[in-house]
N, C-alpha and C positions, 0 to 999 in steps of 0.2 A: 494257293492264294487265299482261299476261304479259310483254311486252317490258321493262317497268320492273322487274319482279321479277327477271328474268334479269340485267338490267344491275346491280341492287343486289347480287345474289349473286356476280357476277364481280368486284366491287370488293373491295379489301383491307380489312382492319380499320382503323378510324379511329385506333387507337393507334399505328400505324406499326410493324408487326412486321418483323423482318429482322435482318440482322447489325448495323446501326447501333444499333438499340434494345437489343440484347443487350450490346453494348460499353458503351453509356451506363449500363446497370444495373450492370455489373461495376465500372465506374469509380465510380459512386455508392457501392456497398458498400465498395470499397477506401478511398474518402475517409472514410466513416463509421468504418471500422476504424482508420485512421490517427489520426483525432481521438480515439477512445477510447484508443488506445495512448499518445499523447503527453499526454493530459490525465488519464488514470486509471492505466493499467498501469505506465508508466515511473516516475512519481513514487512509487508504492507500492513498487516494487522498490528504488529508491534509499533510501527510508526504512527498509525492512527491512535492507538492507546496512549502513546507518549504525547501526541499533540492534544488529545482531549484532557489529559492530566495537566498540561501546561495551561490550557485555556481556563480550567477550573481554578488553578493556583494564582491567576492574576489578581492583584490587589491594588488598592489606591497607592500612589506614590511610585509604582514600578515604572521604570523607563522601558518602553517597548518600541519595536520597529514593526510597522504594518507590512502586509504582503505587497503593498505598492511602494514601499521604501520610505515611508514617512516616519520620522523619529519624533518622539514626544513622551510626555509623562501622563499616566492614567490619573484622572481626577474624579471620575465618576464611573460607577458600574451598575448595571442592571442584569437581568437574567440573559438577555439576548444582545445587549449593546454595551458600549463603553464610551466615555468621553475622554478625548485625548487633548492635552494642552500642548500646543506646538510653539506658542510664543506668549508674550505677556497677556495680551487681550484676545488671543485666538484659541478657541476651543472647538473641536470637531467631534461629531458623534459617528461612530462606526459600529458595524456588526462585530460581535466577539470573534467570529471566524476570520476577521481581517487581521488578527494579530499574527505576525510572522514569527517573532521570537521576543523573548524578554532579555533585555540587556543586563548582564551581570553587574554587580556593584563595582568590582574592580576593573571591568572592561571599559575601554574607551568607547563612547557612543558612535563616533564617526568611523570606527574600524570595523 
């Protein structure tokens, strides 16, 4: 009975500790990080860069749609804001970050 306990105590853990187990864990976490990077982080960075480029490219006369869904024409720009003409005598001032998209020349504004 005591010999069996000594033999069990001398055996290693069933999980297989050692350098090979540590390397496999590091590789597993590296693979998880790579998956998160290519599926989540990288596309968000690309989207942010595209949005910043769009906000910089806005100029007077562009037809835009705000994030709130308001359609109009840009009539004034400053570093942080823009003035949107939505009707003949109606001009509204917004933060530049409120621009949702620029309506293309050939695209119908209501679509």
